C-alpha positions in Angstrom: 0.0 0.0 0.0 1.4 3.5 -0.9 0.4 6.6 1.0 1.3 10.0 -0.2 1.2 13.3 1.8 2.0 16.8 0.8 2.4 20.0 2.9 3.9 23.4 2.4 7.2 23.3 4.2 10.8 24.4 3.6 14.4 23.5 4.2 14.1 19.8 5.1 15.0 16.7 3.2 15.0 13.5 5.2 14.0 9.8 5.3 12.7 7.7 8.1 11.5 4.1 8.8 8.5 3.4 10.9 7.5 -0.1 12.1 3.9 -0.6 13.1 3.3 -3.6 15.3 -0.1 -5.3 14.8 -0.2 -7.2 18.1 -3.4 -9.1 17.5 -2.1 -10.7 14.3 1.6 -10.8 15.5 2.5 -9.2 12.2 4.5 -6.1 11.3 4.0 -3.5 8.6 7.2 -1.7 7.6 6.9 1.9 6.3 9.8 3.6 4.6 9.2 7.3 4.2 11.2 9.5 1.8 10.7 13.3 1.8 11.8 15.7 -0.9 11.6 19.4 -1.2 10.7 21.0 -4.5 10.0 24.7 -4.8 9.0 24.9 -1.1 6.6 21.9 -1.4 7.4 18.8 0.6 6.6 15.6 -1.2 6.6 12.6 1.2 6.1 9.0 -0.1 5.6 6.1 2.2 5.8 2.5 1.0 4.3 0.0 3.5 4.9 -3.7 3.3 2.9 -6.1 5.4 0.2 -8.9 5.2 -2.5 -6.9 7.0 -4.5 -4.2 5.2 -4.5 -0.9 7.1 -7.5 1.3 6.3 -7.7 5.0 7.1 -11.3 5.8 8.0 -12.8 8.7 6.0 -13.5 11.9 7.9 -14.6 15.3 6.6 -17.4 17.1 4.8 -19.9 15.9 2.2 -17.3 16.2 -0.5 -15.1 13.5 1.1 -12.3 16.0 1.9 -11.6 16.7 5.6 -11.3 20.3 6.6 -7.7 21.5 6.8 -6.4 18.1 5.6 -3.9 17.6 2.8 -5.6 17.0 -0.5 -3.2 14.1 -1.2 -3.9 12.3 2.1 -7.6 12.4 1.2 -6.9 10.4 -2.0 -5.3 7.6 0.0 -8.7 7.0 1.6 -9.9 5.4 -1.7 -12.4 7.9 -3.2 -13.4 6.2 -6.5 -15.2 9.2 -8.0 -14.1 10.5 -11.4 -13.1 13.8 -9.8 -10.8 12.0 -7.4 -9.3 10.2 -10.4 -8.7 13.5 -12.2 -6.9 15.0 -9.2 -4.9 11.9 -8.5 -3.8 11.8 -12.2 -2.8 15.5 -12.1 -0.6 14.8 -9.1 1.6 12.5 -11.2 3.0 15.5 -13.0 4.3 17.4 -10.0 7.8 18.7 -10.8 7.2 18.7 -14.6 8.7 21.8 -16.1 6.8 24.9 -17.2 7.2 25.7 -20.9 5.0 28.4 -22.5 2.7 26.8 -25.0 3.4 23.2 -23.9 0.6 20.8 -23.2 2.4 17.7 -22.1 3.3 15.1 -21.4 6.8 16.2 -20.5 6.2 20.0 -20.1 3.2 22.3 -19.6 1.9 25.8 -19.3 -1.1 26.4 -17.1 -3.9 25.9 -19.6 -1.9 23.2 -21.4 -1.7 21.3 -18.1 -5.5 21.4 -17.3 -6.2 20.5 -21.0 -3.9 17.5 -20.9 -5.2 16.2 -17.6 -8.9 16.5 -18.6 -8.3 15.1 -22.1 -7.3 11.8 -20.4 -10.8 11.6 -19.0 -12.6 12.5 -22.3 -13.1 16.2 -21.7 -11.8 18.5 -24.5 -10.7 22.0 -23.4 -9.2 24.7 -25.5 -5.6 25.6 -24.8 -6.5 29.0 -23.5 -7.6 30.1 -20.0 -10.3 32.4 -21.3 -12.0 29.6 -23.2 -11.7 27.2 -20.2 -13.3 29.9 -18.0 -16.4 29.6 -20.2 -16.5 25.8 -19.9 -18.7 23.8 -17.6 -20.7 25.6 -14.9 -19.7 28.4 -12.4 -19.0 27.3 -8.8 -18.9 29.5 -5.7 -15.6 29.4 -3.9 -17.2 28.0 -0.7 -18.6 25.1 -2.8 -15.4 24.0 -4.5 -14.9 20.3 -5.0 -11.8 18.3 -6.1 -11.5 18.5 -9.9 -12.9 22.0 -10.3 -10.9 24.4 -12.4 -9.8 27.5 -10.5 -8.9 30.8 -12.2 -6.9 33.8 -11.3 -6.3 37.3 -12.6 -2.5 37.3 -12.8 -0.6 39.2 -15.6 -4.0 39.6 -17.3 -7.7 39.0 -16.5 -8.3 35.2 -16.3 -4.6 34.8 -16.9 -4.0 31.6 -14.9 -5.8 28.3 -14.2 -5.3 25.2 -12.0 -7.2 22.2 -10.7 -8.6 22.2 -7.2 -7.5 19.3 -5.1 -9.5 19.8 -1.9 -8.4 21.0 1.6 -7.8 24.5 0.2 -5.1 23.4 -2.3 -4.8 23.4 -6.1 -2.3 22.0 -8.5 -1.1 24.1 -11.4 1.8 25.0 -13.8 2.9 28.5 -12.8 5.4 30.3 -14.9 6.9 31.8 -11.7 7.6 28.4 -10.1 8.8 26.8 -13.4 7.3 23.4 -12.4 3.9 21.8 -11.8 3.3 22.3 -8.1 0.6 22.4 -5.3 -0.3 25.7 -3.8 -2.8 26.9 -1.2 -5.7 29.1 -2.5 -5.1 31.2 0.6 -1.5 32.0 -0.3 -0.8 35.7 -0.3 -0.3 35.9 -4.0 -3.3 33.8 -5.2 -5.9 34.7 -2.6 -6.2 38.3 -3.8 -6.2 37.3 -7.5 -8.8 34.6 -7.3 -11.3 35.1 -10.2 -13.7 32.1 -10.0 -14.1 28.4 -10.7 -15.8 26.1 -13.2 -17.0 22.5 -12.7 -16.6 20.2 -15.7 -17.7 17.0 -14.0 -21.3 16.7 -12.8 
């Protein structure tokens, strides 16, 4: 079983090994955790080996995402919805380089990234943030769900787009960061540039 967990952090790179004893079954599950820092985002991967299945009980709101929790940790709870599949697929491209005009699979710009991810699920989007902002249906910020497209007024009106993950985070390909990364909607730069959201999956 593989658990993945992401938080905004800085300055640390470490690995650790955790052994969880399962007394009733007299078995052990060994967890090897590796943490890497990319552009201020900590990416921690844990590989667990053992005969006993360990389930993390769901907790949170009606959208299946707990308040204040990492979006990635919510995916490990096994949400099988298409939206969760979209966000999980998007996370595979963390660290991919930003290249203006690129739409994958090795490099992306912001709208090229959202276009590429959704194309994998049969949704065709134009490679242009303005067109994507007219796709689907409008969603209020306090009703965001994983998979929704979120838009920002950056260098121009509706100049940037990403995919909402849940827990207040979104994944995107920012020109400033130079790689696909996860960012909080409440970060100082994006919170005041938020322009709206669109839902493609209903």
